[in-house]
C-alpha positions in Angstrom: 74.9 89.7 59.3 75.1 93.2 60.6 74.7 92.0 64.3 77.6 89.6 63.9 79.8 92.3 62.3 79.1 94.7 65.2 80.0 92.0 67.8 83.2 91.1 66.0 84.3 94.7 66.0 83.2 95.5 69.5 83.9 92.5 71.6 82.1 91.5 74.8 85.4 92.4 76.6 85.2 96.0 75.3 81.5 96.2 76.1 82.3 95.2 79.7 84.9 98.0 80.0 82.5 100.6 78.7 79.7 99.6 81.0 82.0 99.4 83.9 83.3 102.8 83.1 79.8 104.3 83.1 79.0 102.6 86.4 82.2 103.7 88.2 83.1 107.1 86.7 81.8 108.9 89.8 83.1 106.4 92.3 84.5 108.2 95.4 87.7 107.4 97.2 90.4 107.9 94.5 93.6 108.8 96.3 94.4 112.1 94.8 95.8 113.8 97.9 98.6 112.3 100.0 99.9 114.2 103.0 103.4 112.7 103.6 106.4 114.8 104.5 108.2 115.5 101.2 111.1 117.2 99.5 111.4 118.4 95.9 113.8 117.4 93.2 113.9 118.9 89.7 115.6 117.3 86.6 116.0 118.0 82.9 116.7 114.8 81.0 115.2 115.3 77.5 111.5 115.1 76.7 109.6 115.4 79.9 106.9 113.0 79.0 109.3 110.1 79.6 110.6 111.3 82.9 107.2 112.1 84.2 106.3 108.4 83.8 109.7 107.2 85.0 109.6 109.0 88.3 105.9 108.6 88.8 106.1 104.8 89.2 109.2 105.1 91.4 108.8 103.9 95.0 108.8 106.9 97.3 107.7 109.5 94.7 104.4 111.1 95.7 103.8 113.6 92.9 105.3 114.7 89.6 104.5 117.5 87.2 106.3 118.8 84.1 107.2 122.3 83.1 109.9 124.8 82.1 112.7 126.1 84.2 116.4 127.0 84.3 116.2 130.1 82.1 115.6 133.8 82.6 112.7 134.6 80.3 109.3 135.1 81.9 106.3 132.9 81.2 107.7 130.3 78.8 105.4 128.0 76.8 106.0 124.9 74.8 105.9 127.0 71.6 108.0 129.8 73.1 110.3 128.1 75.5 113.1 130.6 75.0 116.2 129.8 77.2 114.4 127.4 79.5 114.6 123.6 79.7 111.9 120.9 79.9 112.0 119.6 83.4 110.2 117.2 85.8 109.4 118.4 89.3 109.2 115.6 91.8 107.8 115.5 95.3 109.4 112.6 97.1 109.3 111.0 100.6 113.0 111.1 101.8 112.2 108.2 104.2 111.5 106.0 101.3 113.8 107.2 98.6 116.9 109.4 98.8 118.0 112.2 96.6 121.1 110.1 95.8 118.8 107.4 94.5 116.9 109.9 92.4 120.2 111.0 91.0 121.0 107.5 90.0 117.8 107.4 87.9 118.7 110.8 86.5 122.1 109.7 85.2 120.7 106.4 83.9 117.7 107.7 81.9 118.6 110.6 79.6 116.8 110.6 76.3 119.8 112.2 74.4 122.5 111.3 76.9 124.5 113.8 78.9 127.6 114.0 76.7 125.9 115.0 73.4 125.4 118.7 72.8 121.7 119.3 72.5 119.5 122.4 72.4 118.6 124.1 75.7 115.0 122.7 75.6 116.3 119.1 76.1 119.4 119.8 78.1 120.8 117.7 81.0 120.0 119.7 84.1 119.9 119.3 87.8 118.1 122.1 89.7 118.9 121.8 93.4 116.6 122.9 96.2 119.0 123.0 99.1 122.7 122.8 99.8 122.6 119.1 100.5 121.2 118.5 97.0 123.8 120.8 95.5 126.6 118.9 97.2 125.3 115.5 96.2 124.7 116.6 92.6 128.2 118.0 92.4 129.7 114.8 93.9 127.7 112.6 91.4 129.0 114.7 88.5 132.6 114.4 89.7 132.2 110.6 89.7 130.8 110.7 86.2 133.7 112.8 85.0 136.1 110.0 85.9 134.5 107.9 83.3 133.5 110.5 80.7 136.3 112.9 81.1 135.2 116.5 80.3 132.5 115.8 77.8 129.6 115.9 80.2 127.1 118.7 79.3 125.1 118.5 82.5 124.5 121.8 84.4 123.8 122.1 88.1 121.9 125.2 89.0 119.8 126.5 91.9 116.1 125.9 91.5 114.2 129.0 90.5 110.8 129.7 89.1 109.0 126.6 87.8 106.5 127.3 85.0 104.0 124.4 84.7 103.6 123.1 81.2 100.3 123.1 79.4 97.7 120.5 80.4 98.2 118.3 77.4 101.8 117.6 78.6 100.9 116.7 82.1 100.7 112.9 82.7 100.9 112.5 78.9 101.1 108.7 79.0 98.0 108.5 81.2 96.0 110.9 79.0 96.2 108.3 76.2 93.9 106.0 78.2 90.4 107.6 78.4 89.0 104.9 80.7 91.5 105.9 83.4 91.5 109.6 82.7 87.7 109.9 82.9 87.4 107.6 85.9 89.8 109.7 87.9 88.0 112.8 86.9 91.2 114.6 86.1 91.1 118.4 86.1 93.8 120.8 85.3 94.9 120.9 88.9 94.7 117.1 89.4 96.9 116.5 86.3 99.6 118.3 88.2 99.0 117.2 91.8 97.1 113.9 91.9 99.0 111.1 93.6 96.9 108.5 91.8 97.5 110.1 88.4 101.3 110.3 89.1 101.5 106.6 89.9 99.3 105.4 87.1 101.0 107.6 84.5 104.1 105.5 85.1 102.4 102.1 85.4 100.5 102.3 82.1 103.9 103.0 80.4 105.3 99.8 81.8 107.5 101.4 84.5 107.9 100.2 88.1 108.0 96.8 89.7 105.1 94.4 89.9 105.3 94.5 93.7 104.9 98.3 93.8 102.2 98.1 91.1 100.1 95.7 93.2 100.7 97.7 96.4 99.6 101.0 94.8 96.6 99.5 93.0 95.4 98.2 96.4 95.7 101.7 97.9 94.6 104.1 95.2 90.9 103.4 95.5 90.4 102.4 91.9 87.4 100.4 90.6 88.4 96.8 89.8 87.9 97.3 86.1 90.4 100.1 86.0 92.9 98.2 88.2 92.7 95.3 85.8 93.2 97.6 82.8 96.3 99.1 84.4 97.7 95.6 85.1 97.2 94.7 81.5 98.9 97.9 80.2 101.8 97.4 82.5 102.4 93.9 81.3 102.2 94.8 77.7 104.5 97.8 78.0 107.0 96.5 80.6 110.6 96.9 79.3 109.5 99.2 76.4 111.0 102.6 75.6 109.6 105.7 77.3 111.1 108.1 74.9 109.3 110.3 72.4 
């Protein structure tokens, strides 16, 4: 009776995952580092957990990390963010995705919208890293103003000091999946800079296309059991909300 109860609660499927994890946890070859030419983009769009996942699974994005920026107070933290905003910093390959395309995602994916007054922490914010980004951001804002009149609250400011958020905020969606987290051996540094963690953080949340998912799974160096797990999570969460 006890044996049957244990098996019913802990299925053969789950046993397979645990054993596979034990066997593959130290498997080499995970694609953490990727040395493609890149540029940075930084956006505030509400809670940064959602945007970390959104951009992570976007074709052409190499790395993401979340943090605090846009204010003047030194060393902000989540519990003492002061005049800063939650932002997502993105490293992207401009030969695969343009800043204009990233702006399209910015405008289309605000948690609280960009016409609703909201506290500074969750403000709509574009931090530009060069003059070209500034011009494109200002042009995109002008186009939005045609539709939304003068209600838009979005600010466009020069990128300044970026303060990385605490570890528990980095790749938040991915951290809810111990099998992947442990297999990737994610350290504090890898949570911010791992290419594999960036992509998987989006896919487990159901973001991205099936084509890009399969391409990345083939290149990231994952054990088969982890790749299958990611596919399942992507299917189950596709089309769901990213917001907190």
